[in-house]
N, C-alpha and C positions, 0 to 999 in steps of 0.2 A: 574479238569477241565471238565465241560461237553461239549461235542462235538455236536452241532447241526448238523441234517442231511442235511440241507440246505447249509451248508457251503462249501461242497465238490463240487465246481465246478472248475475243473482243465483248466489252461491257455492253449491255443493252443501254440506251439514252432516250431521253425523254424528246418530245417533238421539237421543244424550244431549242435545245442544243443542236439537234439535226438541222433546224433552219439557220443557226448561226454557223454551223460547218459549211453549208451551203455548196461552196464551190468545189465539186468533185473534180472538176478539172484540173485543180491545182496539182492533183497526182498524176493527172493524165488519164483518169478513169472517167468515163462518161456514164450515162444512164444504160448504155449498151453492154456495160459489164455487170449489170444487176443479175442477169441469168446465171453467171458463172457464180456469184455470191450465193445467190439463192440455193445452187446446187450443192454447195459444201455444207457439210454439218460439223461445224468445228467443236461444238460442245460434246460430241461424241468421239472425238479424234483421240486416238491413244497410241502413244508409243511412235515408233520410226515406221515412217511409210515404205512399202515395198516398191512403190512407183518408180520407174526409171526416169530418168533427166537428161536433157541434152542442153549444152552450149555451144551454139553456132557462132563462130568468130568470123565475121564478113570483112574481107580487105577490098573495099571499094577502090576500083582503078586497075586492079590486077597485078599479082605478085609475078615477078619474073622468075620462072622455075630454073633458069640456068644460073641465076644468082642466089638461090636459096637452098632448096631440097634434091635438086637433079642437076647437079654441076657436069659439066663436060670437060674435065680439064686436058683431055687429048684433042680436042677440036681446035680448028683454026683461032687464031687471035680474035677474029670479027665474031665468032660464035661463043667461046667461052667466056668472054669479058675480063674483067679486072681482078675479080676475087679468086682465092685458092681454097682449096676443101681442106677441111680437117676431120680426124678421125673422130668418131662418136664413141660411146661404151660399148656400142655393138659392133662387133667385128665386120668388116667389109661395107660398112655404112658410113658413108661421108656425106658432109654438109657444108654450108658456108662458113668460111672461118669467123665471121662477124656473128654467130649464133652459138657461143661457146657455152652458156648455160644451157641451152636445149640439148647441146651435143652430150652434155653430162648426163642427161636424163632420157637419152635414146631407149633405154629398157621401159619407159612409160608411154611411149608413142611409136606410131607407125605411119607409113606414107602409101598412098596411092599416086604413082607417077604416070598414070594413064586415062585421067580423065578427060574427055573430048566433047565438043559441041560445035556447032557451024558457023556461029556467028563473031564478028570483031567488033560489034557495035557495043558501046556502053550499056545503053538502056535495054536492049534486046538482052545482053549478057546478063545484066542484073536480073532481070525477069526470069531468064532461065534458070539461073543459079539460086535464086531465092525461092522459085516456086517448085524446082525439080522437074520441069517440063520442058523439054527440047522444043516443042512445036508450039508457037505462040498462038494465043487464043485469037478467034476471029475478031477483026477490027482492032487489034492490038495498036496502040499508038506510041513510039518511043518518045514523045513530048510531054506524057503524062499519063498518070493511072486513069483507068476507066472501070465502070462497074461490071463490065463484061470479062476483065482479065481473069486469069486463073488465080485462084488464091495462094498467097504465099505459104511457105512451110509453116510459118509461125502461126498464121491464121487457121490453118488446119488444125494445128496443135490445140489452139485455143477453143475451137470448135469441137473436137472429138475426144479431148482428154478431159479426165475428171479433175476438177478444181481442188486444191488441197489447203487446209489452214485459212480459208476465208480470203485467198489471193487469186486472181486471174491465172489461168493456166500457161500463158505465153505472154512473154514481154520482149520489147525491143529497146535496147539503149545504146550511146546515151542521146541519140538525135535520130531523126528521120533523115533519109539521104536526099540532100537537096543540091541540085547543080549550082555551079556558080552564077549562073543566069536567073537563079531562083526556081526553076523548072523543078517539080518534084519527080523523082525518078521512080517508074513504074516497077511493080514486082513485090513491093512491100506490104501491099495491103490485101483485103479479104476478097476483093473482087466480086466473083460470082456468089460467094458465100454470103455477101451482103455487109454494109460498113459496120453493123453491129457485131461481126466476128473479126473486126481488126484486132490484132494483137495490142497489149497494153503499151503504149510508147512512153517512156519515161525520158522526158525532155530535160537533160542534165546539161546540154551543150548548145548554147545560143548559135544561131546561124552567123557564120563569118565566111564569106565569099573566098577570101584569099588565104585563109589559115589552114594549112594542112598539118597532119601528124600529131604528136602527143605534146600538145601544148600544157604549160606555158613553156617548159625548158627545151623541148624538142620541135617547136612549130617552125614551119618554113613555108616559103612560096616556091612553086615549082620552077619559076623562071628567075627566080633570085632577084626580084625586082626591089629595090630600096623602098623601105615605109609600107610595104604591102601586108605585112603579118601584123594584126592588131597587137597591141603590147599589154593589154587588159582583158584578153578574153579569159572568162571565169569557167570553170565546172561547176554548175551550180544545181544543188540538190534541190528538188522541188520541196517548197515550205509547206509543211503540213501543221505548223503551229498556227491558230487564228490569231490575229491581231486583237490585242486586249480591247481595243475600243470599237470592235464590231459588236454592236448590240442588236436585238430584235428590231428596235425603232429604226435603226439605220439601213437594215435589211429590206424594211418595209417601204423605204423611199426608193422610187424607181431608179433616180440617177445615181445614187451611189451603189445600189444594187449591180447596175451596168458596170461601173467602175470597178467593183469589187470581183466580179465573178464572170463577166464578159461573155463567152460563148455558152456558158451553162444557163444563162439568165431564163430561157423558155422553160427548162426542165424545174428549175427552182420555182418559177412562178406557178406552174401547175401543183408542185409539191406543197406550196404556201396554201393552197385553198382546200387541200385534203383535210379532214377531220383526224385521220390516223395515218402513222406511216407503217406500211407493211415490214415483215421480218426482214426481207432482203434489203430494203432501203436502209434500216437502221444498221445492218452489217456494213453496208458501203460506207455509211457515215463513220461507223466506229473504226472502219478500217483506216480512214482518213485521220482519225484523232488518237490513234493507238500509238504511244510513243515508241514502241518496238518497231513500227514500221519506219518511222523517220531514222531510227538508229541503223537499220538495214540499209537506208538510201544514203544516210549522210556519211559516206565513206571518207570523206576529207578529214573526218574528225576521229578516224580509227587510231589505235595505239601507234605511236612513232615507229616502232619496230616492225610493225605490219606494214605501214606505208614505206618505210624503207625497202623493204623486200619486194613489193609489187611496184614501185617508183611513185613519186608525186607528181604525177601527170594524169591526162586523161586517158591512156592506154592503162596505166595501172588502176586507176579509180575505176574503170569500167569494168575490168576483169574483177575486181575485188567486189563491186556492186552485184556482178553476176553470180559470184559464189556465194554472198549473201542470200540472194533471190532463191537459188537452187535449194540451198540449206534451209530457207523458210517454207519452200512448198511450192514454187514455181516450176512447172514441168519442162518449160522450153524457154532459155533466153537466147536471144538473138544479139550479139553485140557487134556494133559497127566500129571496127578497129580503125578510127580515123572516118573523117567526113567524106563526101563523094569525091572520088578520084584522088584521094589521097595516095594511093600506091600507083597512080598512073604516071610511070616514070619514064615519058618519051625522051627526056633530056635530063642531064645533071642526075642520072640515075645512081651511079656509083657512089659519088660523096653524099646523095640523099640517103640511099639506103644504109651506107657505112655508118654516117654521123647521124642521122635523124631517125630512121625507120627502125632498123634492126635493133639498135640498143633497148629502148624501152618495150618493144616487143618479146624480145629475149628473154628480159628481166620479169615482165608482168606475166607472161605465160609460163614460165618457169615456177614463179611463185604459185600460181593457180594449180599448176601440177602437183606441187609439194603439199599444198593446203589439202586439196581432195585426198591425196593419199594419206596424209597423217590423219585426217578426219574419218577414215574409212568410206569415203564418198566416190572414190575413182571408179570403182568397180560398176557403180550405179550411175555414173554420169558419163556420157558420151561427149567429148569435146571434137569438134570438127572445126577446121579452119580452112577456108577457100575465098576465092575472089571470083569475079565474072568471066575471067578468062586468064590465059598465062600471058607470055609476052614473046615477041618474034626471036626465031633464033639468031639472025644476024643483028648485031649492033648497029644502030643507025643514029644519024646526025641530022637535026632541022635548024641548022645555022640561025636562021630568021627568027627563032623562039628561044633557042637555048645555047648556051656557051659550051656545054659539053654533051656527050652523046647519051644516049639511052636504047630503050627497045620499045617497040611499037605494040598493038593489040594483037592477040593470037588466042583464038578460040580452040583450036585444033588440038591443044594439049595443055592441061596443066597439073601440078602436084597438088593433092589435097593432104592435109596434116589431120591425123585422128589420135585420140587417146581417150583410154578408159571405156566404160560402156561394154566391157567384155571383150574388146579388142586385144590383141596379142602385142606388147611392145616389141620394138626393135625388128618389126618385118617391114619389107616393101612389097607391094602389090603392084604388079604390072611394070611396064618399062617403057620409056620413049625411045626413039631412034637414036642413032650416034650424035645428031645435031640438036636433039631435043626439039623436033618440029612436029612429029607426029606419034601416036601409040605404036610401040613396037610388039607388044604383047599385053593381053587382058586388058583390052580397052573397056573403059567403064563410061557410062552416060550419066547425066544429071538424074535421070530416074533412078538408077542405082544408088547415087548419094542420099535421095530423099527415102528410099526404102530403108536404107541403113539407118536414118534418123529416125524413122516411123517406127522400125523394129526396136531400136533402143528406148522408145517412149513406150513399149509394151503394147503396141498396137497389132492385132492379128492381121494376117494377110488378106483377109475379107472386109477389113474396115472400108467405110464410105464416108463421104460427107454430102450433105444434102443442100441445095440451094434454095431460095425463098420460094420457090414453089414446090418444094419437097421432092426433086428429083434426084436420085442419087448418083454420085461420081466416084469410082472405084479409086482409092487412095494410092495403093500400090500398083505402079506402071513398070516396075523393073523389080529384079531381085536385089537384096542387100548384096554389099560387097563382102562375099564370104570369106575371101582370103585374108580378111583383117582378124577374122576370129578363130 
């Protein structure tokens, strides 16, 4: 179902209803998002916005360029791998045989085969590619985020773009990136911008340390250990409907309040003693209770034909939710396509890519391209797909961990996928050398990637973000990848 932007006008509600709504955290919205909601004047919104949008698809773990979009069929066996190239709709542009739906749509997308940065470390690579800054912030800690980190691209978008239709400007779904050890990956948050500038995290996928890929049907464990993939992992959309038995009196009792809203209890207690609610708070609560918002997020209940096109799995549901959010008015949506290290194919690379990762990705991304084109949204929506790095040119084998070979971390070059947002389809920018190890022409840095995203959001090249001490930091540290346009 297409969600018209002008449908999102939320009713004013009384104080009692606001208290009953209470748990703003149910949606992933904290009181830190009130400023966004205050800035949006939904009542005066008319017609289709001309603001630009971005969907940043992040492949945590790192996609191998040789096995996807930069194949080297003439290289030696230990370089080219097991997959064969197939022709796309664009003459002279070949990609992996296991991405046939994308091959049919090459007129809608382009590639940059020459993005490079200096690290092979997961955490540092995440931070570089999610912030668009090659140099790490002073005091950077790969073991977890710090308030002195550079802000993520999503956090910058949340801070400097105007909210629309009573929605936060930037969202991340379907989960935060968390290591199997429960270490939170740095680079996802607002850092120096302050936690109140964190993007809206929509937690639709509960943590599961050993479940990778597009569950339920495409889930796997990297080391193929029996019994390590949870059989009951659910894609659970945040529940915005208040339980019918939650009354004002129950919320007034501290124990039940803590059980019901947990982390939001202090905000709610402060709100409960106020005589009146500000307009911005009423908007925040009305956002929670608006059935249209639930419809946007409740993608597992979409029409059967839509679910079939995207795929009834976490990859399909995530990209469908991203489509809905962009159409509803969110400016930037970061989609973590698989939880942390899903694409980290040190071993079992070829069967896992062929049988577990490429099929749901090929289907869901192709459906997203079709939908945005058919809804006349593709020209105004830039799609970017990248990971924290590429993979090594040489196929390697770690027999102590894996039965079959794969590729290791490689920051020196990766291929980045682009579509829409004014980019020209069927185009390739830059190249890697004959074994896919280093850029051979038109090398691009993460700063160029970030500048491309910020430009697609409609930001001027003089834009800046401000930290809590009101010190400005220039947003653009590189030029957009102009060869795409």
